[in-house]
C-alpha positions, 0 to 999 in steps of 0.5 A: 286721704281721709286723714288729710281731709280730717286734719283739714276739717280740724284746721278749719274748725280751729280757724273758726274757733280762733276767729270767733275769739278774736272777734270777741276780743275785739268787740269793743273796737268799733271799726268796719275794717277790722275783719281783714285784720282778724283774717290776717291773725288767723292766717298767722295763728296769732292767739291774741291781739297782744301778739300784734307788734310792729313786725306783724304790722310790717307783714300785714302791710306785705299781706294786703296786696294779695288779699284786698283792693289797694284803695283800702290799704291805709283804712286796714292799717289804721284798723290794725293800729287801733286794735293794738292801741286798744290792746296796749291800753288795757296794760297800762300801769299808772304811777302815784302821780296819775301819769303812765309809767315809762316802760322798761327797756327791751331788746325789741322794736319800739313803735311809738304809735303802740307806746304805753303812754296814751299821750305819746301815742296821741302825738303820732296819731296823724304822722305820715311817715309811720316808719319813722316811728319805729325804733329798732333796739334789736341791732347788733350794737352795745347794750349801753348805747341802746339804753342810752338811746331809749332814755334819751328818746323818752326824755324828748317825748316827755319834755318836748312840748312843741311839735317842731322841737320834738321832730328835730330831736327825734330826727337828730337822735335817729342820725346819731344812733346810726352814727354811733352804731357805725363808729362803734361808739358805746357811750354818748357821754364819752363821745371825743371831740373828733367824734362830734366834729365827724358827726357834724360833717356828715352829708345828710339832708335831714339835719343841718350841721348846727342841729347836729351839734345841738342834738349831741348836747341835748342828748348829753344833758338827757343822759346826765340829768336822768341817771340815778347817781351823778355820772362823774365820768361824763364829758360834759356836766350840767349845773341843773343836776347839782344842789348848789347854793343860790348865793354861788350862782349868778342868775343874770349870767347862769353857767349851764354847763362845764365841758371837758371834751376840749381836753383830749389828753385822757389822764389830764382830762381826768385830773381836771374833772377831779379838780372841778368836782372838788371845787363844786363839792367842797369849796364855796367858790361861785360857779362862774369863778369855778368855770373861769378856773376851768377855762385857765387850766384847760387852755394850759393843759392843751398847751403844756401837754402835746404828747399823749405819753406825757401828762401834767404830772410829769411837767418840768420846771423848764417846761413851765418856765418856757410856758410862762415865758411864751404867755408873757409875750402875748397881748394879754392884760397883767390882771388877766395873766396873773389870774391865770397863773394863780389858777394854775398854781391852784390846780398844782396845789390840788395835785400835790395834796392828792399826792399825784405830784411831789412838788410844784414845778414852778414858783408863782410869785416869780411868774406874776406880772407887775400890775401898774395902777391905771385910770379908766376914763369910761364915762358915758358922754353926756350928749349920748345919754341925753339922746337915749333919754330922749328916745327911751320911749321908743325902747321896749318897756322892760329895757326902758326900766332897766336902763333907768337903774343904770343911768339913775342909780349906777347899779351893775347890770347883774344887780339889775337883772337879779332885783326882787319884787321886795327890793323897793321901799320907803324908810322915813322920807327916802326911797331905797333899794336892796340890791344883792351884790353877786361879787360880794355875796352880800346885800347893800342898801342904796337911796334912789330918786323918788320918781324911780320908786314911784315908777317901779311901784306902777310897774310891779303892780302892772306885771304882778310881780310878787316879793320873791319874784325877779322884777325883770324876768326871762321867758321861763320866769328866771332872771333877765339875762345881762347878755340879752339886755346888752343885745337889746340895748345895742339893737335899739340904739341902732334902730334909734340912730343913737349918736348917728349910729356909732354909740356902743352901749356898755352897761358898766360905763354908767357907773363912772358918771355917778361916781364922778358926780358924787365926788364932784358934790363932795361925797367922801370917797369911802361913802362912794365906795360903799355905794358902788360896792367896792372892796377897796378905795383904789378900785373906786378911784378908777371910776372917778373920771378926772380924778388923777387931774384933780389929784395933780391940781390939788398937789400943785396948789398944796405945794404952791402954798407950802414951798420955800418961796411961798413961806419966805414970802409969808414970813414963815420959819423953814427947817434948816 
């Protein structure tokens, strides 16, 4: 009995010493409820406040009912959190830029309220559902998956400034974490299309289906952008990661990503990845052209290889003949069809050079469709243009000014969207504009009305547009997107009842009346070609409305003057 009593005294003394040490350690934490936290720590034989963590918080929450009034539970939990946060703040590591260093991944539970970054802790200080702040990295799932979830989580925490966006991403990430664990998926970047569709179809009240699609895209991008080296094995590539020369990009219609998920045949998918990697890294092709080739080849691969045991390298000439026969029967324009044929040929050329195949199983020249030249009468009706100009004051300012560049100058919408602040200038007595031609990858100079020049000087000054800034900008300061412009034009044409609500705006149609006007006033075809930025005159002829009729009329006049009967009437000699 004496021994037991002695041990009890020693235990009490140890407890008193530990309690005194913990009180001293928490002396800078000013909270009236911290005594109960210290009492709990003593009961758990915790030597220091650094031992506090999320599992201890859970145990403390279960311990409280037997040791205090339920009305004060919340206060004691807040006190627990403040003590832990004080402990964490003493261990913060600061980077050279003055920001806290992202913690290393650990096989433990990460509780965001105890995160080393004080800014992240502050995000969740008022969170009501504290259990949603716990991220369990002790789960029996592949380490690669857990590390990916950890990296995506921090990408969201560091980049999502808006509360709702951050909340949506974190909820979606938690669902994706659970889904991958259940389906034994160990790599989010290599999720198959069927798995994505399965995730989309989950029965859950937390996320809507379209948000699930969005979270997968968000996660893929977060991982692709953060790796030390480019992960060429990823099923979706994000263009931001590549050092692509600006001349290869269309700022008005940017290609944000290239996806390979639609190609379900694994070997074909890997071959397509190699080809697109070659296009991005070795060639000087624009990204939009590369994406176009990717789309054509992707569709071809999905059509030609239905059996997993057969890949594109084993395709026979008979299969290719059958494929092109079916393609020719589709209602596809000859230009589009021929473009797809050439894309497929380029792909097979690549496979041959890389020695995946010995010979190309088709002759592209024999598969091409004959293109019959056709003239497109696509001019904007004068009545429609007049009505838009009359009601243009009802359109937003940016849309108004952009429209005037189409109507008055005949620029491509991509050229309007990518105009820079230094594009407008005076030379001699004339006003000029310098335009970057995305298709041609060159600049052109064309004259503009003085009224437009004066208007743009006011606009540039009003909006503080600098020389290298885009004149028309999106919300992030980049080039205005041409699809956004088209959407707004359609919207405001409908709101203003243009042509009784039946007018369908098409930006490219405004190049036709400009070309026609120049031709009617005697401007040489070569000059019109240079103005419009065409490669050849045949293309320019397609933009001049009524040109076929004019050519026909001129021919009739010529032959009426030079016919046999006309010559005889004039007494001229004829051959023979």
